[in-house]
C-alpha positions as MATLAB code, in Angstrom:
seq = 'MTRVSENSSTHSIKYALNKTKKKMENLQLKGSTLRSITRPSDNPISNVEAMGLESRIKDNNQYIRNGDYAELHLNSTEKAIEEIVDIMVKAKEIAIAQSSDFYDGNIRENVSNEIKQLKNQALSVANRRVGNRYLFGGYKTLSKPFDESGNYQGDQGKITVEISKDFFIPINLTGYEVFYSSDDSSSSQPNPFKEISPRDGVPEEYKTKDEIEGEEGVDRGLASKVPAEPNEEDYKTRTNVFSILDGLISSLENNDPSFTQSLLEKFDDATTRLVTMRTKVGSVMNSVGSSKGSNEDDTLNASSRRSSLVDADITELFSDITRQQNILKTTYQASKGMMSQRLLDFLR';
ca = [
     -73.725  -17.136   26.993;
     -70.344  -18.701   26.247;
     -68.408  -20.009   29.210;
     -64.664  -19.193   29.376;
     -62.672  -21.927   31.079;
     -59.963  -21.299   33.607;
     -57.341  -22.899   31.346;
     -58.262  -20.562   28.522;
     -57.934  -17.518   30.788;
     -54.618  -18.770   32.138;
     -53.176  -19.346   28.659;
     -54.430  -15.944   27.530;
     -52.753  -14.252   30.491;
     -49.496  -16.124   29.924;
     -49.534  -15.267   26.230;
     -50.106  -11.560   26.937;
     -47.398  -11.476   29.576;
     -44.851  -13.332   27.425;
     -45.541  -11.119   24.416;
     -45.197   -7.943   26.466;
     -42.030   -9.151   28.213;
     -40.520  -10.222   24.883;
     -41.031   -6.727   23.470;
     -39.585   -5.248   26.647;
     -36.575   -7.559   26.471;
     -35.957   -6.608   22.837;
     -36.127   -2.903   23.657;
     -33.787   -3.351   26.617;
     -31.307   -5.203   24.388;
     -31.431   -2.380   21.845;
     -30.972    0.120   24.658;
     -27.896   -1.682   25.980;
     -26.302   -1.898   22.497;
     -27.803    1.330   21.087;
     -28.494   -0.527   17.864;
     -31.788   -0.771   16.039;
     -30.824   -4.163   14.529;
     -29.886   -6.831   17.045;
     -30.579   -9.819   14.806;
     -30.801  -10.232   11.005;
     -34.546  -10.826   11.158;
     -35.127   -7.311   12.503;
     -34.420   -5.774    9.083;
     -32.888   -8.203    6.538;
     -32.343   -5.618    3.765;
     -30.631   -3.071    5.993;
     -28.633   -5.834    7.661;
     -27.198   -7.005    4.310;
     -26.235   -3.456    3.358;
     -24.716   -2.830    6.801;
     -22.603   -5.996    6.527;
     -21.302   -4.855    3.129;
     -20.437   -1.440    4.566;
     -18.702   -3.048    7.528;
     -16.571   -5.137    5.163;
     -15.679   -2.038    3.136;
     -14.707   -0.130    6.276;
     -12.390   -2.943    7.376;
     -10.827   -3.116    3.897;
     -10.213    0.638    3.881;
      -8.642    0.485    7.334;
      -6.262   -2.205    6.097;
      -5.462   -0.143    2.986;
      -4.650    2.811    5.254;
      -2.318    0.611    7.326;
      -0.698   -0.587    4.100;
      -0.244    3.047    3.090;
       1.457    3.819    6.394;
       3.795    0.853    5.871;
       4.546    1.994    2.319;
       5.261    5.554    3.488;
       7.712    4.213    6.073;
       9.728    2.384    3.404;
       9.472    5.175    0.837;
      10.548    7.835    3.331;
      13.533    5.704    4.321;
      14.403    5.141    0.662;
      14.159    8.839   -0.155;
      16.328    9.726    2.839;
      18.941    7.149    1.773;
      19.034    8.485   -1.799;
      19.362   12.028   -0.461;
      22.383   10.978    1.569;
      23.955    9.271   -1.452;
      23.430   12.444   -3.518;
      25.143   14.481   -0.799;
      28.064   12.024   -0.833;
      28.411   12.247   -4.617;
      28.218   16.044   -4.566;
      30.882   16.240   -1.883;
      33.114   13.757   -3.742;
      32.683   15.739   -6.960;
      33.728   18.944   -5.199;
      36.885   17.198   -4.054;
      37.477   15.847   -7.569;
      37.124   19.326   -9.075;
      39.601   20.734   -6.596;
      42.119   17.909   -7.072;
      41.908   17.858  -10.877;
      43.977   21.047  -11.082;
      47.784   21.217  -10.891;
      47.662   23.320   -7.749;
      48.031   20.283   -5.422;
      50.862   17.777   -5.310;
      50.871   14.009   -4.846;
      51.147   14.054   -1.065;
      48.061   16.203   -0.672;
      46.083   14.038   -3.102;
      47.078   10.893   -1.232;
      45.860   12.402    2.023;
      42.625   13.533    0.398;
      42.041    9.966   -0.855;
      41.445    8.922    2.747;
      38.429   11.214    2.851;
      37.048    9.599   -0.306;
      37.495    6.177    1.320;
      35.381    7.348    4.213;
      32.755    8.620    1.772;
      32.703    5.194    0.116;
      32.280    3.477    3.478;
      29.447    5.873    4.240;
      27.839    5.061    0.881;
      28.115    1.329    1.619;
      26.474    1.896    4.977;
      23.568    3.695    3.300;
      23.317    0.984    0.603;
      22.970   -1.675    3.325;
      20.460    0.284    5.369;
      17.586   -1.569    6.956;
      14.065   -0.800    8.095;
      13.485   -3.076   11.045;
      15.263   -6.288   10.064;
      14.756   -5.889    6.300;
      17.247   -4.325    3.895;
      15.969   -1.509    1.700;
      17.864   -2.147   -1.530;
      18.042   -5.962   -1.722;
      14.972   -6.541   -3.900;
      13.250   -9.713   -2.719;
      16.345  -10.665   -0.700;
      15.427   -8.439    2.204;
      17.102  -10.571    4.871;
      20.608  -10.672    3.348;
      23.049   -7.796    2.915;
      22.685   -6.440   -0.663;
      26.261   -5.083   -1.039;
      29.555   -6.580    0.050;
      32.587   -4.598    1.187;
      33.746   -4.090   -2.409;
      30.391   -2.651   -3.519;
      29.283   -5.731   -5.492;
      25.512   -6.159   -5.616;
      24.301   -9.443   -4.085;
      20.549   -8.860   -4.271;
      18.036   -9.280   -7.087;
      15.773   -6.956   -9.066;
      12.516   -7.867   -7.336;
       9.857   -5.216   -6.736;
       7.863   -5.481   -3.519;
       4.324   -4.181   -4.036;
       1.625   -3.214   -1.558;
      -2.088   -2.735   -2.208;
      -3.007    0.726   -0.938;
      -6.457    0.863   -2.524;
      -8.832   -1.508   -4.264;
      -6.761   -3.223   -7.026;
      -4.128   -0.465   -6.816;
      -0.644   -1.822   -6.126;
       2.498    0.310   -5.773;
       6.186   -0.641   -5.466;
       7.636    0.323   -2.115;
      11.290   -0.413   -2.838;
      14.075    0.412   -5.280;
      16.678   -2.217   -5.991;
      20.328   -1.536   -5.361;
      21.016   -2.279   -9.014;
      18.905    0.574  -10.361;
      19.993    3.039   -7.667;
      23.729    2.462   -7.446;
      24.399    1.125  -10.970;
      23.889    2.895  -14.296;
      20.778    0.921  -15.098;
      19.189    1.286  -18.501;
      15.742    0.545  -17.087;
      15.678    3.432  -14.605;
      12.874    5.123  -16.524;
       9.309    4.532  -15.354;
       7.917    4.688  -18.894;
       6.191    1.594  -20.250;
       6.485    0.382  -23.858;
       3.467    0.752  -26.084;
       2.120   -2.795  -26.647;
       0.520   -1.737  -29.951;
       3.567   -0.004  -31.382;
       4.641   -2.933  -33.550;
       1.124   -4.025  -34.487;
      -0.120   -3.017  -37.893;
      -3.719   -1.765  -38.167;
      -4.274   -4.419  -40.874;
      -2.933   -7.374  -38.877;
      -5.372  -10.253  -38.804;
      -7.123   -9.220  -42.050;
      -7.934  -12.258  -44.284;
      -5.729  -12.736  -47.342;
      -8.491  -12.029  -49.851;
      -9.111   -8.579  -48.337;
      -5.479   -7.423  -48.363;
      -4.124   -5.096  -51.015;
      -1.330   -6.014  -53.399;
       1.097   -3.660  -51.635;
       0.377   -5.283  -48.272;
       0.986   -8.778  -49.656;
       4.258   -7.726  -51.318;
       5.336   -5.963  -48.122;
       4.761   -9.115  -46.076;
       6.869  -11.160  -48.482;
       9.840   -8.873  -47.869;
       9.630   -9.101  -44.075;
      12.225  -11.226  -42.333;
      10.100  -13.166  -39.846;
      13.105  -15.011  -38.501;
      13.852  -12.129  -36.149;
      10.407  -12.195  -34.569;
      11.329  -14.936  -32.131;
      14.557  -13.311  -30.953;
      14.411  -12.005  -27.403;
      17.013   -9.626  -25.927;
      19.311  -11.427  -23.559;
      18.971  -10.790  -19.850;
      21.875   -8.897  -18.264;
      24.308  -11.299  -16.634;
      26.889  -10.846  -13.908;
      29.461   -9.509  -16.355;
      27.093   -6.690  -17.298;
      27.028   -5.566  -13.665;
      30.813   -5.392  -13.539;
      31.144   -3.361  -16.727;
      28.504   -0.789  -15.813;
      29.591    2.455  -14.202;
      28.252    2.648  -10.667;
      28.578    4.805   -7.579;
      31.198    2.611   -5.931;
      33.341    2.242   -9.062;
      33.376    6.029   -9.482;
      34.535    6.473   -5.902;
      37.124    3.692   -6.352;
      38.342    5.407   -9.508;
      38.668    8.695   -7.694;
      40.598    7.025   -4.868;
      42.936    5.378   -7.377;
      43.530    8.606   -9.309;
      44.307   10.514   -6.117;
      46.681    7.858   -4.809;
      48.470    7.703   -8.193;
      48.574   11.501   -8.549;
      46.701   11.413  -11.874;
      44.731   14.704  -12.213;
      43.737   13.986  -15.828;
      41.912   10.809  -14.818;
      40.338   12.678  -11.915;
      39.017   15.251  -14.357;
      37.592   12.509  -16.599;
      35.471   11.284  -13.672;
      33.556   14.545  -13.381;
      31.121   13.623  -16.152;
      30.461   10.259  -14.491;
      29.728   12.043  -11.235;
      27.160   14.165  -13.077;
      25.544   11.093  -14.667;
      25.347    9.260  -11.345;
      23.907   12.295   -9.560;
      21.319   12.785  -12.304;
      20.273    9.152  -12.017;
      19.942    9.428   -8.239;
      17.833   12.567   -8.561;
      15.615   10.691  -11.027;
      15.231    7.848   -8.529;
      14.312   10.307   -5.813;
      11.715   11.883   -8.086;
      10.184    8.465   -8.720;
       9.989    7.818   -4.988;
       8.333   11.195   -4.471;
       5.692   10.489   -7.120;
       4.859    7.158   -5.492;
       4.589    8.873   -2.108;
       2.115   11.345   -3.606;
       0.036    8.408   -4.838;
       0.094    6.883   -1.364;
      -1.046   10.152    0.208;
      -3.884   10.542   -2.292;
      -5.038    6.953   -1.780;
      -4.971    7.321    1.996;
      -7.095   10.464    1.751;
      -9.589    8.720   -0.527;
      -9.780    5.695    1.766;
     -10.341    7.885    4.822;
     -13.148    9.794    3.066;
     -14.749    6.548    1.884;
     -14.502    5.108    5.401;
     -16.176    8.200    6.844;
     -19.032    8.030    4.326;
     -19.495    4.287    4.827;
     -19.488    4.695    8.621;
     -22.102    7.441    8.378;
     -24.334    5.309    6.170;
     -23.899    2.264    8.398;
     -24.739    4.318   11.462;
     -27.990    5.441    9.867;
     -28.889    1.794    9.220;
     -28.012    0.033   12.467;
     -27.747    2.690   15.180;
     -30.863    3.348   17.220;
     -32.533    6.707   17.694;
     -31.926    7.214   21.424;
     -34.890    9.526   21.970;
     -37.305    7.215   20.192;
     -35.812    4.116   21.814;
     -36.148    5.295   25.415;
     -39.602    6.631   24.663;
     -40.576    3.139   23.475;
     -39.009    1.595   26.589;
     -41.020    3.873   28.871;
     -44.225    3.120   26.987;
     -43.548   -0.614   27.061;
     -42.845   -0.498   30.802;
     -46.264    1.064   31.330;
     -47.851   -1.590   29.132;
     -46.108   -4.356   31.088;
     -47.197   -2.820   34.380;
     -50.798   -2.612   33.176;
     -50.657   -6.225   31.992;
     -49.432   -7.363   35.405;
     -52.256   -5.445   37.136;
     -54.872   -6.957   34.863;
     -53.448  -10.434   35.272;
     -53.343  -10.040   39.045;
     -57.027   -9.182   39.141;
     -57.986  -12.227   37.096;
     -55.708  -14.712   38.861;
     -56.693  -13.665   42.413;
     -60.386  -14.517   41.985;
     -61.801  -17.285   44.202;
     -64.631  -19.728   43.686;
     -66.973  -17.631   45.824;
     -66.472  -14.716   43.417;
     -67.974  -16.807   40.641;
     -70.939  -17.902   42.788;
     -72.066  -14.396   43.597;
];
């Protein structure tokens, strides 16, 4: 018969108690957090996937906030363009009325004061801000883009915001492209392969005689010429919203109905350009709305998947806690019976 020492029994009791209490402590921790994974060692594979989902959820939330910020600027820009269109339409109505011989010089001079107010209103819209940043200054968002004469002081920078993974959108229009007759107001992009021949890069020995003769007649000296960037003089010579209004004021003050009539076509061109700008803003806003919807759906799916990985089943968890409490209670009872024995109990 093998004798069991008191030290062995004591260590066995301590080991059983510590193991049972450790399981109970782990279940209590899961119950307080309602999570099935409290440390990476609980389930390493699920923990890695849950961390990736958590990162994606945070990214999507930031993209949604970026979308809200973009919508704020785009809505303000669209509202400003709408007001400028209303100003141009009202000024054109006045120009149509004053281009006839029905009115005399005194009436036209009085009407010119109304056009001056419309110009001041247009300048106010052109220098509009969102918070402390100007809408139409390009990158120069902290300085006034237009002076009192309507001269543009900003640049042609485009501020972009990432509203989805690797998807950047411009959230501003420059004062140059809105208030000046800019040639680059179209959103179309040039085809990078338009000037590339399908046979470019073919070795000489594989080219036909016609291709070789055609290359000899090409003037390659023009290949390095780059169109010059528009300078300050180009801005002055372009027809813009403020110059049209100034021209109308001048024609009314000088009682020149023929010049007033010649401005009608420029009013149409400026209004068409502004409508085009507003359409561009609307298309970008649609992209923002679509991206926000996609990010919200992706966040919902990722949250659902993450919940299935890390959240505990409440029914199963509290059932395990109850069972473990009974096990711990039984362990204490058994340990009490073994530890309370005296020497006389062994001598019987």
